[in-house]
C-alpha positions in Angstrom: 0.1 -0.1 -0.1 1.1 3.7 -0.8 1.9 6.0 2.3 -0.8 8.5 2.8 0.2 12.1 0.8 -1.8 15.3 1.0 -3.6 16.4 -1.6 -1.2 19.7 -2.3 1.8 17.8 -2.1 0.7 15.1 -4.5 -0.4 17.8 -7.2 3.1 19.5 -6.7 4.8 16.1 -7.5 2.3 15.5 -10.6 3.0 19.3 -11.8 7.0 19.0 -11.4 7.2 15.3 -13.1 4.0 13.5 -14.8 3.5 14.5 -18.7 -0.3 14.0 -19.0 -1.6 12.6 -22.4 -3.1 15.1 -24.8 -2.5 18.2 -22.5 -1.4 21.6 -23.1 2.0 21.4 -20.6 2.6 24.8 -19.3 -1.1 25.2 -18.4 -1.2 22.1 -16.7 1.7 23.2 -14.6 -0.5 26.1 -13.7 -3.7 24.6 -12.9 -2.4 21.0 -11.6 -4.6 17.6 -11.7 -7.9 16.8 -10.7 -6.8 13.4 -9.0 -9.4 10.5 -8.8 -8.9 8.5 -5.5 -11.8 5.6 -5.8 -14.5 4.6 -8.0 -17.8 2.2 -7.5 -20.3 1.4 -10.2 -21.0 4.6 -12.5 -19.4 7.0 -9.6 -15.8 8.4 -9.1 -14.5 10.3 -6.3 -11.4 12.5 -6.3 -8.6 12.5 -3.6 -10.5 15.7 -1.9 -13.5 13.6 -1.2 -16.0 15.1 -4.4 -18.1 12.3 -6.0 -18.7 12.7 -9.3 -21.4 10.6 -11.8 -19.1 9.2 -14.7 -20.9 9.8 -18.0 -17.7 9.2 -20.2 -17.0 5.5 -18.7 -13.7 6.5 -18.1 -12.4 7.2 -21.4 -15.0 5.2 -23.5 -13.9 2.3 -21.7 -15.0 1.3 -18.3 -18.1 -0.4 -20.0 -19.0 -2.9 -17.3 -18.7 0.1 -14.7 -16.0 0.4 -11.8 -15.3 -2.3 -9.1 -16.4 -5.5 -10.9 -15.5 -8.0 -8.2 -15.0 -10.9 -11.1 -12.8 -8.8 -13.0 -10.8 -8.1 -10.1 -10.9 -12.0 -8.9 -9.7 -12.9 -12.8 -6.8 -10.4 -12.6 -5.7 -11.5 -9.1 -5.6 -15.3 -10.2 -3.7 -14.7 -13.3 -1.2 -12.7 -11.5 -0.9 -15.5 -8.9 -0.8 -18.4 -11.6 1.4 -16.7 -14.1 2.1 -13.0 -14.0 3.6 -12.7 -17.2 4.2 -15.0 -20.5 6.0 -14.0 -23.5 4.8 -15.1 -27.1 8.3 -14.8 -28.5 9.9 -18.1 -29.4 6.5 -20.0 -29.8 5.5 -19.7 -26.3 2.2 -18.9 -25.5 -0.4 -18.6 -22.5 -3.9 -20.4 -22.2 -5.6 -17.0 -21.7 -4.1 -15.6 -24.9 -5.0 -18.4 -26.7 -8.4 -18.6 -25.7 -8.9 -14.5 -26.0 -7.7 -14.8 -29.6 -10.1 -17.8 -30.1 -12.9 -15.8 -28.7 -12.1 -13.0 -30.7 -12.4 -14.4 -33.8 -15.8 -16.3 -32.9 -17.0 -12.8 -31.9 -15.8 -10.3 -34.7 -17.2 -10.5 -38.3 -17.0 -13.5 -40.0 -13.8 -12.1 -42.5 -11.6 -12.0 -39.3 -9.8 -15.0 -38.4 -6.9 -14.3 -36.9 -6.1 -11.8 -33.6 -2.6 -9.8 -32.8 -3.1 -8.9 -29.3 -1.5 -5.4 -28.3 -1.7 -3.3 -25.4 -4.2 -0.8 -26.5 -5.7 0.8 -29.4 -2.8 3.1 -30.9 -0.8 -0.2 -30.8 -3.2 -2.1 -32.6 -3.6 0.6 -35.6 0.1 0.5 -35.9 0.3 -3.1 -36.3 -2.6 -2.9 -38.9 -0.3 -0.2 -40.9 2.6 -2.6 -40.7 0.2 -5.7 -41.5 -0.8 -4.0 -44.4 2.5 -2.6 -46.1 3.9 -6.0 -45.5 0.6 -7.8 -46.9 0.9 -5.6 -50.6 4.9 -6.4 -50.5 3.9 -9.8 -50.3 1.4 -10.0 -53.2 3.8 -8.3 -55.4 2.2 -4.5 -55.5 4.8 -2.5 -53.5 3.4 0.4 -54.9 0.1 0.7 -53.0 1.9 2.8 -50.0 -1.1 5.2 -49.6 -3.5 5.4 -46.5 -6.9 7.5 -46.8 -8.9 8.1 -43.7 -11.7 11.0 -42.5 -11.4 14.4 -41.5 -12.1 14.3 -37.8 -11.2 10.8 -37.5 -9.1 9.4 -34.7 -6.2 6.4 -35.1 -4.4 7.0 -32.0 -1.1 8.7 -31.4 1.5 6.6 -32.3 4.2 7.9 -34.9 2.2 6.2 -38.1 -1.4 6.3 -36.5 -1.1 10.0 -35.7 -0.9 10.9 -39.4 -4.1 8.9 -40.2 -5.5 10.7 -37.1 -7.0 14.1 -38.6 -6.9 16.2 -35.8 -4.5 19.3 -35.6 -3.4 18.5 -32.0 -1.9 15.5 -33.2 -0.1 16.9 -36.3 1.4 20.0 -35.3 5.2 20.3 -34.2 5.2 16.2 -35.4 5.8 16.6 -39.2 2.6 14.7 -39.8 0.7 13.8 -42.0 3.4 11.6 -43.8 3.0 12.4 -47.7 1.2 9.1 -47.6 -1.8 9.8 -45.7 -4.7 11.6 -47.2 -8.3 12.7 -46.1 -11.8 12.9 -47.4 -14.6 14.8 -45.9 -16.4 13.7 -42.7 -20.1 12.5 -42.8 -21.3 15.2 -40.4 -25.1 15.4 -41.0 -25.4 18.4 -38.6 -22.6 20.5 -40.8 -23.4 18.9 -44.3 -24.7 20.8 -47.2 -26.2 17.4 -48.3 -30.0 17.3 -48.6 -30.8 13.8 -46.9 -28.9 10.9 -45.4 -28.7 9.3 -48.6 -26.8 12.3 -50.1 -24.3 12.0 -47.4 -23.6 8.6 -47.7 -23.3 9.2 -51.6 -20.9 11.9 -51.0 -18.4 10.1 -48.9 -18.5 6.8 -51.4 -17.5 9.9 -54.1 -15.2 11.5 -52.2 -13.4 8.3 -51.5 -13.5 7.3 -55.5 -12.5 10.7 -56.1 -9.4 10.4 -54.1 -8.3 7.1 -55.0 -8.5 8.2 -59.0 -6.2 11.3 -57.8 -3.8 9.0 -56.1 -4.2 6.1 -58.5 -5.5 2.7 -57.4 -2.2 1.2 -57.9 -0.8 3.3 -55.3 -3.5 3.1 -52.4 -3.2 0.6 -49.6 -6.4 1.0 -47.5 -9.2 3.0 -46.4 -9.5 3.5 -42.3 -12.5 4.7 -40.7 -14.4 4.6 -37.5 -18.1 3.6 -37.5 -19.0 6.4 -35.6 -16.0 9.2 -35.0 -15.2 9.6 -31.5 -12.4 12.3 -30.5 -13.6 13.8 -33.6 -16.8 15.2 -32.1 -18.9 12.0 -32.0 -20.1 12.5 -35.6 -22.6 9.6 -36.5 -23.0 8.9 -40.1 -26.3 7.8 -41.5 -27.3 4.0 -41.3 -25.5 2.4 -44.2 -22.9 4.6 -44.4 -20.4 2.1 -43.2 -21.6 -0.7 -45.8 -21.5 1.7 -48.3 -18.0 2.5 -47.5 -16.8 -1.0 -47.3 -18.7 -2.2 -50.8 -16.6 1.1 -52.6 -13.3 0.2 -51.0 -13.6 -3.4 -52.2 -14.5 -2.2 -55.3 -11.3 0.1 -55.6 -9.1 -3.2 -54.7 -8.1 -1.3 -51.5 -8.4 -2.9 -47.8 -11.4 -1.7 -45.8 -9.9 -1.1 -42.2 -12.7 -0.8 -39.4 -11.5 1.2 -36.1 -14.1 -0.4 -33.6 -11.8 0.7 -30.4 -14.6 3.0 -29.3 -17.7 1.2 -31.1 -16.5 -2.2 -30.0 -18.0 -4.6 -27.4 -21.8 -3.1 -26.8 -21.0 1.1 -27.4 -23.4 1.4 -30.2 -25.9 -1.5 -29.3 -24.7 -4.8 -30.8 -21.1 -6.4 -30.1 -19.5 -4.4 -32.7 -20.9 -1.4 -34.9 -20.1 -3.5 -38.2 -22.6 -6.2 -36.8 -25.3 -3.3 -37.6 -24.8 -3.3 -41.3 -23.5 -7.0 -42.2 -20.0 -5.2 -42.5 -16.8 -7.8 -43.6 -13.5 -5.7 -42.9 -10.4 -6.9 -43.9 -8.5 -5.4 -40.8 -10.2 -4.3 -37.4 -8.7 -2.6 -34.6 -9.8 -3.1 -30.9 -9.2 -2.0 -27.2 -10.9 0.1 -24.8 -14.2 -1.9 -23.8 -12.1 -5.5 -24.5 -11.0 -5.0 -21.1 -13.4 -2.2 -20.0 -10.1 -0.4 -19.2 -9.3 -2.3 -16.1 -5.7 -3.2 -17.7 -4.4 -2.1 -20.8 -5.0 -4.6 -23.8 -5.8 -4.1 -27.7 -6.4 -6.2 -30.7 -5.6 -6.3 -34.2 -8.1 -8.5 -36.5 -6.8 -9.6 -39.5 -8.9 -11.9 -42.2 -7.4 -15.1 -43.4 -6.5 -13.3 -46.8 -4.1 -10.7 -45.3 -2.7 -13.3 -43.0 -2.1 -16.2 -45.2 -0.4 -13.8 -48.0 2.0 -12.4 -45.4 2.7 -16.0 -43.9 3.1 -17.7 -47.4 5.6 -15.0 -48.8 7.9 -15.2 -46.4 11.0 -17.1 -46.3 11.0 -20.7 -44.9 11.3 -20.3 -41.2 12.0 -16.6 -41.3 10.0 -14.6 -38.6 7.4 -12.1 -39.4 9.4 -8.8 -37.8 6.5 -7.5 -35.8 6.2 -7.8 -32.0 6.1 -6.6 -28.3 7.3 -7.4 -25.0 3.4 -7.5 -23.7 1.7 -8.9 -26.9 -0.9 -11.1 -25.2 -0.1 -10.6 -21.8 -2.0 -13.3 -20.1 -3.4 -11.0 -17.2 -4.6 -8.5 -19.8 -6.3 -11.7 -21.7 -7.8 -13.3 -18.3 -9.6 -9.9 -17.6 -10.6 -9.9 -21.2 -12.1 -13.1 -21.1 -13.7 -12.3 -18.0 -15.2 -9.0 -19.6 -16.4 -11.1 -22.4 -18.3 -13.2 -20.4 -20.1 -10.3 -18.7 -20.9 -8.7 -21.7 -22.8 -11.9 -23.1 -23.7 -14.3 -19.9 -23.7 -11.2 -17.3 -26.4 -9.0 -18.9 -24.1 -6.3 -19.4 -24.7 -6.2 -23.3 -28.5 -6.4 -22.7 -28.3 -3.9 -20.5 -26.5 -1.6 -22.3 -29.5 -2.1 -25.2 -32.2 -1.3 -22.9 -30.3 1.8 -21.6 -30.1 3.2 -25.2 -33.9 4.5 -25.1 -33.2 6.2 -22.0 -30.1 8.1 -23.2 -31.3 9.3 -26.7 -34.4 10.5 -25.1 -32.5 12.6 -22.4 -30.0 14.1 -25.1 -32.7 14.6 -27.6 -34.8 16.0 -24.6 -32.3 18.7 -24.5 -32.8 19.8 -27.9 -34.9 23.1 -26.9 -32.1 24.4 -24.7 -30.8 27.6 -25.8 -27.1 26.0 -26.0 -28.0 22.9 -28.0 -27.8 23.0 -31.9 -27.6 19.2 -32.3 -28.4 16.1 -30.5 -26.8 12.8 -32.2 -26.0 9.2 -30.9 -26.2 5.4 -31.3 -26.7 3.0 -28.4 -24.8 4.6 -25.2 -22.4 6.7 -27.5 -23.8 10.4 -28.3 -22.8 14.2 -28.1 -24.8 17.6 -28.1 -23.3 20.1 -30.0 -23.5 23.7 -28.8 -24.0 26.6 -31.0 -24.2 30.7 -30.3 -27.0 30.7 -32.6 -29.3 28.2 -33.4 -30.7 29.4 -36.8 -27.2 29.8 -38.6 -25.3 27.1 -36.4 -22.8 29.7 -35.7 -20.3 28.3 -33.5 -18.8 30.2 -30.5 -15.6 32.0 -30.8 -12.7 29.4 -29.3 -11.3 32.9 -27.3 -14.4 32.5 -25.1 -13.0 29.2 -23.7 -16.1 27.5 -23.6 -15.0 24.2 -23.2 -13.2 24.8 -20.0 -16.3 26.5 -19.0 -18.7 23.8 -19.3 -16.1 21.2 -18.2 -15.1 22.9 -15.1 -18.8 23.5 -14.1 -19.7 20.1 -14.8 -17.0 19.2 -12.4 -18.7 21.3 -9.6 -22.0 19.8 -10.2 -20.9 16.0 -9.8 -20.6 14.9 -13.3 -18.0 14.1 -16.0 -17.9 13.8 -19.6 -15.9 15.1 -22.6 -16.0 18.8 -23.6 -14.2 19.2 -27.0 -12.8 22.4 -27.9 -15.2 22.6 -30.7 -18.2 22.9 -28.2 -19.2 19.4 -28.7 -20.1 17.3 -25.6 -19.4 13.8 -25.8 -21.2 10.8 -23.4 -20.5 7.5 -23.4 -22.0 6.1 -20.0 -20.9 2.8 -18.9 -23.2 -0.3 -20.2 -24.1 -1.0 -16.5 -26.1 2.4 -16.1 -29.4 2.2 -14.2 -32.3 4.1 -14.9 -31.8 6.4 -11.9 -28.6 7.0 -12.9 -29.7 8.4 -16.4 -31.8 10.8 -14.6 -29.2 11.9 -12.1 -26.8 12.2 -15.6 -29.3 14.6 -17.3 -30.4 16.4 -14.4 -26.9 17.5 -13.6 -26.6 18.1 -17.2 -29.0 20.5 -17.7 -28.1 22.3 -14.5 -24.6 22.7 -16.1 -25.9 23.9 -19.4 -28.1 26.4 -17.3 -25.2 27.5 -15.3 -23.3 27.8 -18.2 -26.0 29.9 -20.2 -26.3 32.1 -17.0 -22.8 33.4 -17.7 -22.7 37.0 -18.9 -19.5 36.5 -21.3 -21.8 33.5 -22.7 -24.8 35.5 -23.3 -23.0 38.2 -25.2 -21.7 35.8 -27.5 -24.7 34.9 -28.4 -26.2 38.1 -28.9 -23.4 38.9 -30.8 
């Protein structure tokens, strides 16, 4: 056990030594951390005793809620029995083998092989490396260009951050690479398209045009999220994902679905692909795989891609991709128990029932003066705030509205994602109860009202 430390001293140590992900470093040194101390169910408690309803499942990941004893027990038992096993030199562990087989069973039929990682960024990086290897193995070495979506997010590895199309992940990192390209996001609220069919048609046309511009002989793959998460919870029309898969295959490029956020019941079914019968060539997974209890991700690969790489290698030569913690037995044991909870523990079904409360709560705020749009699928949703509803005019970034909203919500005992472009993201645990949804929307309504009452916000809306 760690010895007790005063919150102020802990904050000072954080400011002096801990680099936070995706943070303004100097600003963080000034403001310091909000230190979380404990959690149970849907609630967090910080180290100053303030309790918070977590409407974001940690970082879109704690799908089974906090404090699931069976998950803790699975990790503890595996730590005692076999805390580590390498996957190198043909070694394996039972949990890793069983997890790979389970993922092959659960994911779309096109996917038969699992490379186990420590998270989503590593899963995307592995997917890119496998794709490069695949085209080299099949005698098409010119296919090196990748296409993804504006506002897309595919992690922050040296390669994946270039597939990500958010400015903060490019600035100062010499990204995107010359082989990384984007097409417009299927963003109904901000689209000029007349209806859902037109949004889909525009995306398909954009993919075709980009491939034609680059040359089909040069394009390797199209990466997409079924719903764009960190780009602002952009929910494409139903049918978009299937249309893009069909277009990619007609264009002879691999179709890669990033289900790091949308997988494991987040949008309703186990995977968002299921809803449209999509059969990707590769799929990246993480977050809900272990519900965030320990790090774990996966790159799922079709037999076509796997076999091409395996058969092209010189006899007995290794495929040079790997990591010390690939297939970690503790992570795999936790993942197996979390998957059991989804299926046999009723978590997936509870999430599907809760979607009605969630959608009604978000849509019920459409009339609020700050809210321009409500969008959602399953237990993944957002409110987009605007200064003027009629014109959809956004707030000036100088107002710092996102920080104001987050701080106000925190005081009101609520945590969600407040994006810099005034989109509020929500991803409650699949274990949320009806009363917790009621509390979520009570606190959210109060937060919006409190922010609306700020003179600076009212002035921005009047302007």
